[in-house]
Structure formats: C-alpha cells, structure tokens
C-alpha positions as CSV (number, residue, x, y, z in Angstrom):
1,X,16.2,1.2,-30.5
2,X,16.3,0.0,-26.9
3,X,14.8,-3.3,-25.9
4,X,12.0,-1.7,-23.8
5,X,10.9,0.6,-26.7
6,X,11.0,-2.3,-29.1
7,X,8.9,-4.5,-26.8
8,X,6.4,-1.7,-26.3
9,X,6.2,-1.1,-30.1
10,X,5.6,-4.9,-30.5
11,X,2.7,-4.8,-28.0
12,X,1.2,-1.8,-29.9
13,X,1.3,-3.8,-33.1
14,X,-0.2,-6.8,-31.3
15,X,-3.1,-4.7,-30.0
16,X,-3.7,-3.3,-33.5
17,X,-3.9,-6.8,-34.9
18,X,-6.4,-7.8,-32.2
19,X,-8.4,-4.7,-33.0
20,X,-8.5,-5.9,-36.6
21,X,-9.9,-9.2,-35.3
22,X,-6.8,-11.2,-36.4
23,X,-6.8,-14.5,-34.3
24,X,-4.6,-14.1,-31.2
25,X,-2.4,-17.1,-32.1
26,X,-1.6,-15.7,-35.6
27,X,-1.1,-12.2,-34.2
28,X,1.4,-13.4,-31.6
29,X,3.2,-15.6,-34.1
30,X,3.6,-12.7,-36.6
31,X,4.7,-10.1,-34.0
32,X,7.1,-12.6,-32.4
33,X,8.7,-13.7,-35.6
34,X,9.0,-10.1,-36.9
35,X,10.6,-9.0,-33.6
36,X,12.9,-12.0,-33.4
37,X,14.3,-11.2,-36.9
38,X,14.8,-7.6,-35.9
39,X,16.9,-8.4,-32.8
40,X,18.7,-11.4,-34.4
41,X,18.4,-12.6,-38.0
42,X,16.4,-14.9,-40.2
43,X,18.8,-17.9,-39.6
44,X,18.3,-17.5,-35.9
45,X,14.5,-17.5,-36.3
46,X,14.6,-20.6,-38.5
47,X,16.8,-22.3,-35.9
48,X,14.3,-21.6,-33.1
49,X,11.4,-22.7,-35.2
50,X,13.2,-25.9,-35.9
51,X,14.4,-26.7,-32.4
52,X,12.7,-24.9,-29.5
53,X,9.2,-25.2,-30.9
54,X,9.7,-29.0,-31.4
55,X,10.8,-29.5,-27.8
56,X,8.1,-27.2,-26.4
57,X,5.4,-29.4,-27.8
58,X,7.1,-32.5,-26.5
59,X,6.2,-31.3,-23.0
60,X,4.3,-34.2,-21.4
61,X,2.0,-31.9,-19.4
62,X,0.5,-30.7,-22.7
63,X,-1.0,-34.1,-23.3
64,X,-3.6,-33.4,-20.7
65,X,-5.2,-30.7,-22.9
66,X,-6.7,-32.8,-25.7
67,X,-7.8,-35.4,-23.1
68,X,-9.7,-32.9,-21.0
69,X,-11.2,-31.3,-24.2
70,X,-12.4,-34.8,-25.3
71,X,-13.8,-35.3,-21.8
72,X,-15.8,-32.0,-22.2
73,X,-17.0,-33.1,-25.7
74,X,-18.3,-36.4,-24.3
75,X,-19.8,-34.6,-21.3
76,X,-21.9,-32.4,-23.6
77,X,-23.3,-35.4,-25.4
78,X,-24.0,-37.3,-22.1
79,X,-26.7,-34.9,-21.0
80,X,-24.7,-34.0,-17.9
81,X,-25.6,-30.3,-18.0
82,X,-29.4,-31.1,-18.0
83,X,-29.1,-33.7,-15.2
84,X,-27.1,-31.3,-13.0
85,X,-29.4,-28.4,-13.5
86,X,-32.6,-30.5,-13.0
87,X,-31.2,-32.1,-9.8
88,X,-30.2,-28.7,-8.3
89,X,-33.5,-27.2,-9.4
90,X,-35.5,-30.0,-7.7
91,X,-33.8,-29.1,-4.4
92,X,-33.8,-25.3,-4.4
93,X,-35.9,-24.2,-7.4
94,X,-38.9,-23.5,-5.1
95,X,-37.1,-20.8,-3.3
96,X,-37.1,-17.2,-4.5
97,X,-34.2,-17.0,-6.9
98,X,-33.8,-20.7,-6.6
99,X,-33.6,-21.5,-10.3
100,X,-30.8,-18.9,-10.8
101,X,-29.0,-20.6,-7.8
102,X,-29.6,-24.0,-9.5
103,X,-28.0,-22.5,-12.7
104,X,-24.9,-21.6,-10.7
105,X,-24.7,-25.0,-9.2
106,X,-25.2,-26.7,-12.6
107,X,-22.4,-24.5,-14.0
108,X,-20.1,-25.5,-11.2
109,X,-20.8,-29.2,-11.8
110,X,-20.5,-29.0,-15.5
111,X,-17.3,-26.9,-15.2
112,X,-15.7,-29.6,-13.1
113,X,-16.1,-31.9,-16.1
114,X,-15.7,-29.5,-19.0
115,X,-12.8,-27.2,-18.0
116,X,-13.9,-24.3,-20.3
117,X,-15.7,-21.2,-19.3
118,X,-17.2,-20.3,-22.7
119,X,-18.3,-23.9,-23.2
120,X,-19.9,-24.1,-19.7
121,X,-21.8,-20.8,-20.3
122,X,-23.1,-21.8,-23.7
123,X,-24.1,-25.3,-22.7
124,X,-25.8,-24.4,-19.5
125,X,-27.6,-21.5,-21.2
126,X,-29.3,-24.0,-23.6
127,X,-30.6,-25.9,-20.5
128,X,-31.4,-23.2,-18.0
129,X,-32.5,-20.2,-20.1
130,X,-35.8,-21.7,-21.1
131,X,-36.6,-22.6,-17.4
132,X,-35.6,-19.1,-16.3
133,X,-37.8,-17.5,-18.9
134,X,-40.8,-19.9,-18.1
135,X,-40.7,-18.8,-14.5
136,X,-40.6,-15.1,-15.5
137,X,-37.1,-14.3,-14.2
138,X,-35.9,-10.9,-15.1
139,X,-33.6,-10.7,-18.1
140,X,-30.8,-9.2,-16.0
141,X,-30.9,-12.0,-13.4
142,X,-31.3,-14.8,-15.9
143,X,-28.5,-13.8,-18.2
144,X,-26.3,-12.4,-15.4
145,X,-26.4,-15.7,-13.5
146,X,-25.6,-17.7,-16.6
147,X,-22.7,-15.4,-17.6
148,X,-21.2,-15.4,-14.1
149,X,-21.8,-19.1,-13.5
150,X,-20.0,-19.9,-16.8
151,X,-16.8,-18.4,-15.5
152,X,-16.6,-21.3,-13.0
153,X,-15.5,-23.5,-15.9
154,X,-11.9,-22.2,-15.9
155,X,-11.5,-22.1,-12.1
156,X,-13.0,-25.4,-10.7
157,X,-10.5,-28.2,-11.6
158,X,-9.9,-29.6,-14.1
159,X,-9.0,-26.3,-15.9
160,X,-7.2,-26.2,-19.2
161,X,-6.0,-22.6,-18.5
162,X,-4.5,-23.8,-15.1
163,X,-2.6,-26.5,-17.0
164,X,-1.1,-23.9,-19.4
165,X,-0.4,-21.6,-16.4
166,X,1.5,-24.4,-14.7
167,X,3.6,-25.0,-17.7
168,X,4.5,-21.4,-18.1
169,X,5.7,-20.9,-14.5
170,X,7.0,-24.5,-14.2
171,X,4.6,-25.3,-11.4
172,X,3.1,-28.7,-10.5
173,X,-0.3,-29.2,-12.3
174,X,-1.6,-31.3,-9.4
175,X,-0.7,-28.6,-6.9
176,X,-2.5,-25.9,-8.9
177,X,-5.6,-28.1,-9.1
178,X,-5.5,-28.5,-5.4
179,X,-5.1,-24.8,-4.8
180,X,-8.0,-23.9,-7.1
181,X,-10.6,-26.0,-5.3
182,X,-11.3,-23.8,-2.2
183,X,-11.4,-20.5,-4.3
184,X,-13.7,-22.3,-6.7
185,X,-16.1,-23.2,-3.9
186,X,-15.9,-19.7,-2.5
187,X,-17.0,-18.4,-6.0
188,X,-20.0,-20.7,-6.0
189,X,-21.0,-19.6,-2.5
190,X,-20.5,-16.0,-3.3
191,X,-22.6,-16.2,-6.4
192,X,-25.5,-17.9,-4.6
193,X,-25.3,-15.3,-1.8
194,X,-25.4,-12.6,-4.5
195,X,-28.6,-14.1,-6.0
196,X,-30.2,-14.4,-2.5
197,X,-29.5,-10.7,-1.7
198,X,-30.6,-9.6,-5.2
199,X,-34.0,-11.3,-5.0
200,X,-34.5,-9.9,-1.5
201,X,-34.0,-6.4,-2.9
202,X,-36.0,-7.1,-6.1
203,X,-38.5,-9.9,-5.4
204,X,-40.1,-9.8,-8.8
205,X,-36.7,-10.6,-10.5
206,X,-36.6,-14.2,-9.3
207,X,-40.1,-15.6,-8.4
208,X,-40.1,-19.0,-6.7
209,X,-40.8,-22.1,-8.8
210,X,-42.7,-25.3,-8.2
211,X,-41.7,-27.4,-5.1
212,X,-40.6,-30.8,-6.2
213,X,-41.8,-33.9,-4.3
214,X,-39.4,-36.3,-2.7
215,X,-39.6,-38.8,-5.5
216,X,-38.4,-36.1,-8.0
217,X,-35.6,-35.1,-5.7
218,X,-34.4,-38.6,-5.3
219,X,-34.7,-39.5,-9.0
220,X,-32.8,-36.3,-9.9
221,X,-30.0,-37.0,-7.4
222,X,-29.7,-40.6,-8.7
223,X,-29.4,-39.3,-12.3
224,X,-26.2,-37.3,-11.4
225,X,-24.4,-40.1,-9.4
226,X,-22.3,-41.0,-12.5
227,X,-21.2,-37.4,-12.7
228,X,-20.2,-37.3,-9.1
229,X,-18.3,-40.6,-9.6
230,X,-16.4,-39.2,-12.5
231,X,-15.6,-36.0,-10.6
232,X,-14.4,-38.1,-7.7
233,X,-12.3,-40.4,-9.9
234,X,-10.7,-37.5,-11.8
235,X,-10.2,-34.8,-9.1
236,X,-10.0,-37.2,-6.2
237,X,-7.6,-39.3,-8.1
238,X,-5.3,-36.3,-8.7
239,X,-5.7,-34.9,-5.2
240,X,-4.9,-38.2,-3.4
241,X,-2.1,-39.2,-5.7
242,X,-3.8,-42.1,-7.4
243,X,-3.3,-40.7,-10.9
244,X,-1.1,-38.1,-12.6
245,X,-3.2,-35.3,-14.2
246,X,-2.8,-37.0,-17.7
247,X,-3.9,-40.4,-16.4
248,X,-6.8,-38.7,-14.6
249,X,-7.8,-37.0,-17.8
250,X,-7.7,-40.3,-19.6
251,X,-9.9,-41.9,-17.0
252,X,-12.3,-39.0,-17.2
253,X,-12.5,-39.1,-21.0
254,X,-13.2,-42.8,-21.1
255,X,-15.7,-42.5,-18.2
256,X,-17.7,-39.7,-19.8
257,X,-17.5,-41.5,-23.2
258,X,-19.1,-44.6,-21.7
259,X,-21.7,-42.5,-19.9
260,X,-22.6,-40.7,-23.2
261,X,-22.8,-44.0,-25.0
262,X,-25.1,-45.6,-22.5
263,X,-27.3,-42.6,-22.5
264,X,-27.6,-42.7,-26.2
265,X,-25.8,-39.4,-26.9
266,X,-22.7,-41.0,-28.5
267,X,-23.1,-43.0,-31.6
268,X,-20.6,-43.2,-34.5
269,X,-21.4,-39.8,-35.9
270,X,-21.3,-38.2,-32.4
271,X,-18.0,-39.9,-31.7
272,X,-16.5,-38.6,-35.0
273,X,-17.8,-35.1,-34.2
274,X,-16.3,-35.2,-30.7
275,X,-12.9,-36.2,-32.1
276,X,-13.1,-33.5,-34.7
277,X,-14.2,-30.9,-32.1
278,X,-11.4,-31.9,-29.8
279,X,-8.8,-31.8,-32.6
280,X,-10.0,-28.3,-33.7
281,X,-9.9,-26.9,-30.1
282,X,-6.5,-28.5,-29.5
283,X,-5.1,-27.1,-32.7
284,X,-6.4,-23.6,-31.7
285,X,-4.8,-23.8,-28.2
286,X,-1.5,-25.2,-29.6
287,X,-1.4,-22.4,-32.1
288,X,-1.8,-19.9,-29.3
289,X,0.9,-21.6,-27.3
290,X,3.1,-21.7,-30.4
291,X,2.7,-17.9,-31.0
292,X,3.2,-17.2,-27.3
293,X,6.5,-19.2,-27.3
294,X,7.9,-17.2,-30.2
295,X,6.7,-13.9,-28.7
296,X,8.3,-15.0,-25.4
297,X,11.6,-15.7,-27.1
298,X,11.6,-12.3,-28.8
299,X,10.8,-10.5,-25.5
300,X,13.6,-12.5,-23.9
301,X,16.0,-10.7,-26.2
302,X,14.5,-7.3,-25.4
303,X,15.1,-8.1,-21.7
304,X,11.6,-6.7,-20.9
305,X,11.1,-8.6,-17.7
306,X,14.5,-7.6,-16.3
307,X,14.0,-4.0,-17.3
308,X,10.7,-3.9,-15.5
309,X,12.2,-5.6,-12.5
310,X,14.9,-3.0,-12.4
311,X,12.4,-0.1,-12.8
312,X,10.3,-1.5,-10.0
313,X,13.2,-2.1,-7.7
314,X,14.6,1.4,-8.2
315,X,11.1,2.9,-7.6
316,X,11.0,1.2,-4.2
317,X,7.3,0.1,-4.6
318,X,5.9,-2.4,-2.1
319,X,5.5,-6.0,-3.4
320,X,1.7,-5.8,-2.7
321,X,1.3,-2.6,-4.7
322,X,3.2,-4.2,-7.6
323,X,0.8,-7.2,-7.4
324,X,-2.2,-4.9,-7.4
325,X,-1.0,-3.1,-10.5
326,X,-0.6,-6.4,-12.3
327,X,-4.1,-7.5,-11.2
328,X,-5.4,-4.2,-12.6
329,X,-3.7,-4.9,-16.0
330,X,-5.0,-8.4,-16.1
331,X,-8.5,-7.2,-15.4
332,X,-8.4,-4.5,-18.1
333,X,-7.0,-6.9,-20.8
334,X,-9.4,-9.6,-19.6
335,X,-12.3,-7.5,-20.9
336,X,-11.1,-7.8,-24.5
337,X,-9.0,-11.0,-24.6
338,X,-9.9,-14.6,-24.0
339,X,-8.4,-16.1,-20.8
340,X,-5.9,-18.5,-22.4
341,X,-4.4,-15.8,-24.6
342,X,-4.0,-13.3,-21.7
343,X,-2.4,-15.9,-19.5
344,X,0.1,-16.8,-22.2
345,X,0.8,-13.2,-23.1
346,X,1.2,-11.7,-19.6
347,X,2.3,-14.4,-17.1
348,X,5.7,-14.9,-18.8
349,X,6.3,-11.1,-18.2
350,X,4.8,-10.8,-14.8
351,X,6.1,-13.9,-13.1
352,X,9.9,-13.2,-13.4
353,X,9.2,-9.8,-11.8
354,X,7.2,-11.2,-8.9
355,X,9.6,-14.1,-8.3
356,X,12.2,-11.5,-7.2
357,X,9.9,-10.0,-4.6
358,X,9.4,-11.0,-1.0
359,X,5.8,-11.8,-0.1
360,X,6.8,-13.6,3.1
361,X,6.3,-17.1,1.8
362,X,8.2,-19.8,0.0
363,X,8.9,-19.1,-3.7
364,X,6.9,-22.2,-4.7
365,X,3.9,-21.1,-2.6
366,X,4.2,-17.6,-4.1
367,X,4.0,-19.2,-7.6
368,X,0.9,-21.2,-6.8
369,X,-0.8,-18.2,-5.1
370,X,-0.1,-15.9,-8.0
371,X,-1.4,-18.3,-10.6
372,X,-4.7,-18.7,-8.8
373,X,-5.1,-15.0,-8.4
374,X,-4.3,-14.4,-12.0
375,X,-6.8,-17.1,-13.0
376,X,-9.6,-15.5,-10.9
377,X,-8.9,-12.1,-12.3
378,X,-9.1,-13.6,-15.8
379,X,-12.4,-15.1,-14.8
380,X,-13.7,-11.7,-13.7
381,X,-12.6,-10.2,-17.0
382,X,-15.0,-12.5,-18.8
383,X,-18.0,-10.7,-17.4
384,X,-16.6,-7.2,-17.0
385,X,-17.8,-4.3,-19.4
386,X,-17.3,-3.3,-22.1
387,X,-16.3,-6.6,-23.7
388,X,-16.9,-9.5,-21.3
389,X,-16.8,-12.5,-23.6
390,X,-19.2,-14.6,-21.5
391,X,-21.7,-11.8,-21.6
392,X,-21.6,-11.7,-25.4
393,X,-22.0,-15.5,-25.5
394,X,-25.1,-15.5,-23.3
395,X,-26.5,-12.3,-24.9
396,X,-26.2,-14.0,-28.4
397,X,-28.5,-16.8,-27.0
398,X,-30.9,-14.4,-25.3
399,X,-31.4,-11.8,-28.0
400,X,-34.5,-10.4,-26.4
401,X,-32.4,-9.1,-23.5
402,X,-30.5,-5.9,-24.1
403,X,-26.8,-6.0,-23.6
404,X,-27.0,-3.3,-20.9
405,X,-29.4,-5.5,-18.9
406,X,-27.0,-8.4,-19.0
407,X,-24.2,-6.2,-17.7
408,X,-26.5,-4.9,-15.0
409,X,-27.2,-8.6,-14.1
410,X,-23.5,-9.4,-13.6
411,X,-22.9,-6.4,-11.4
412,X,-23.7,-8.2,-8.1
413,X,-21.5,-11.1,-9.1
414,X,-18.6,-8.7,-9.8
415,X,-19.0,-7.4,-6.2
416,X,-18.5,-10.8,-4.7
417,X,-15.6,-11.5,-7.1
418,X,-13.9,-8.3,-5.9
419,X,-14.4,-9.4,-2.2
420,X,-13.0,-12.9,-3.1
421,X,-9.9,-11.4,-4.7
422,X,-9.3,-9.2,-1.7
423,X,-9.6,-12.2,0.6
424,X,-7.2,-14.3,-1.4
425,X,-4.6,-11.5,-1.6
426,X,-4.9,-10.7,2.1
427,X,-5.0,-14.3,3.2
428,X,-2.8,-16.5,0.9
429,X,-3.5,-19.5,3.3
430,X,-6.9,-19.8,1.7
431,X,-5.2,-20.8,-1.5
432,X,-2.4,-22.8,0.0
433,X,-4.3,-24.7,2.7
434,X,-5.3,-27.7,0.5
435,X,-1.9,-28.2,-1.2
436,X,-0.2,-28.1,2.2
437,X,-2.6,-30.5,3.6
438,X,-2.4,-33.1,0.8
439,X,1.3,-32.8,0.0
C-alpha cells in the first residue's frame, strides 16, 4: 500500500471516529499509533512515545497555554464581561442596533483577556442575552451577534490557538500576536458595520435602548480601566518587547487574579475551581497536541506532504489557487471540528507545501501571513452551517430561538468575514504591517 493511500485511509478512519463522537485527541492518538505500527513496528512506536513526546512537551512556548487559561478563568470571576458590556452599552446602546454593537465590543474586550472563542461566546451570552431580549431584539440578531462576536476570542491576542500554530510552523509567538491585531480590529469594525446595515434594512430587529447620562458613561468607563490596564500590560508588553509571551501571561494571570479577588469573585473555593478548570482545559489541549504529534510522525513516514507538493508542482497550479483550495478545506472542516484540532491536523500538512511556493515575499513573512489567514478561516468555520460550534453554544443558551434563525443571524457577519479574508489574501501588508513596524 502506497504512503498516500495509507494516509487517506487513516484520514477516513479519523473522520469515522469523529462521527462516532470520539474525542479528537483520542482519535488522533489511536489513528497515529495504529498507522505508525503499520509503517514501522511496535518497538519504533514505543521509542517515539518514550523520547519524542517527552521532548515535545518540554517546549518552553507551551508554558504560555496554562497561564493564559488561568488568566481567562480569573477574568470570568472578576466580572470583566459584565463591566465591558455595560460600558459599551452606556455609550452606544441608545442607537438602533446599539446593544448588539455593544455585545460585539464586549466580546472583543473579553476575548483579549480570555483567548478562547467558545468561552467568550458562552460568557458574553450570559451577560448580553438578557439585555437583548429585554429590548426586544430579534432572535436572529441577538444570537447571531453573540455567535459572531464570540469568534473574536481566538483572533484578538492573546490567542491560545495562535500559540499552538506558532509552535507547529516554528514561528515567533510575539510576531504572530502582532500580526493578528489589525485583522482582529478589522473583524470588530466589520461586525459593527454589519449590524448597522442590518438594522437599517430591518429596523424592528434592533430597536434603540435608553440613552445613558454622562454620569453613567463615566462610571462605566472607570469600571473597565483595570481591564484596559491588564490588556496594555499583557499585549503592550509583548508588542514593545517588555515581556516574553510567557512572562506576559504570568503578569496577566496575576493581575486578573488580583482584580477578581478585590471584586469579591475569587475566594478559596473560586481559586480552587479556577485551578481545576485550568488543569482540565490544559490536559485536554495537551492530549490533542499529543495525538497530533503521533499522527504527524505517522504522516511523515507516508511522505504525504512531499507527495502533495509533487502533485501540485506537476499540475502547474498557481500558488494563489493552491492557497484558496486550502482555505476552502479549512472552512469546510471548520464547520465540524473545533479550531485547535483543525489547526493541529491540517497545518502540519499544508505548511510544508506552501513553504515551497513563491508568494513574492520572505518565507518568514509567508509563514506569518498564512497562520493569520488559517486562523481567520477557522474562526469563520465556528459560525458556518451546518455545524458552527459557536452557533450551537449560543443556541443552547437561547432555546426559544430556532437554530435556523441563529444561522440567519450570522449570515451578515459571514459576508464581512469573506470580504476580510479577500482583503488579507490580496493585500498581505495588512497582516505584516505591525510586525514590520515593531521589529
């Protein structure tokens, strides 16, 4: 059996496991180990389990993951999501569609502290959904804005998925954080513009709320200054070279912990729960990384990446067309897989192929550009039918809204996402501007 056929067979088994709802980490581990034994032997598998896996987890960059997860746990207990939403709502909630816009702004702010899309969507839904309902927002706009806003959690730094992507392609984590900032702000702007156009077409979907007085606006802004300070310390510290990403994550975790304690949300039991939650999430992520490493080692023996590169070269396809094909595959799989699993599964296959192509820029720039595009496509997959994970999260919290209504609600945001992807592919400078400026 040729390496390509064996690799395709392995992917078929992996898809079957996922359809049977076997956890992705377990599925990749089983398929990787089985394939590795087929192409080598049991002794070789035991050797790689003993040596390579040990050194993989010694990677210093991985230490940033539990720290950012702990930061997110503390942020949830500090009432940051409520403060961010209330502040944004005080300023723009009186406009038509303003509460939905405030929801997007709150998601962006919380995502910059949390680093997880699903956590951002679920946390902000608890805060914003009651307000959206109280002001008679349509089910489509209310749930759609929450599902789309939640995706900002994996794009706006710090992002755990970006850290993992950097490790896979051997890129600098700091550079990827810098590169993600402008696309993240474009996403926020695009979502707010989508809401503005939507409520102009359907005024009854997003009626204006109460106009806050200046005292409420000032008090709301004062309430979020600790969040802004933490964001500046963590992200500004990374961007300006004050801290390494791991040091910045430590500063962020300590800062959000102090904030949660002073606001009464972090006592002994809350601290224990935060530690346990961080440990559970870290174990899940590391299991996925473990499975992906074994699967990657097996695919290395099948020479899948080299075979694909040879096929593409012999076909004479343009580099941009190859990139678009990969974007399409990422988008399709993003509908049924979580972002981290998809990045770990496909980036090790796609990047070696792309690294051999000429996009008219430095290889390191190509690496950064591709990682950001892959992350944004992954983000889009979280709200794309038929199985957008963010849509399911929000719909489970708004059971009175039919699933079809929620998917209708995310449609305008998908339009702006498509435009953003087209801009970033056409103009790589948008992604590379900040890293070039700061480095």
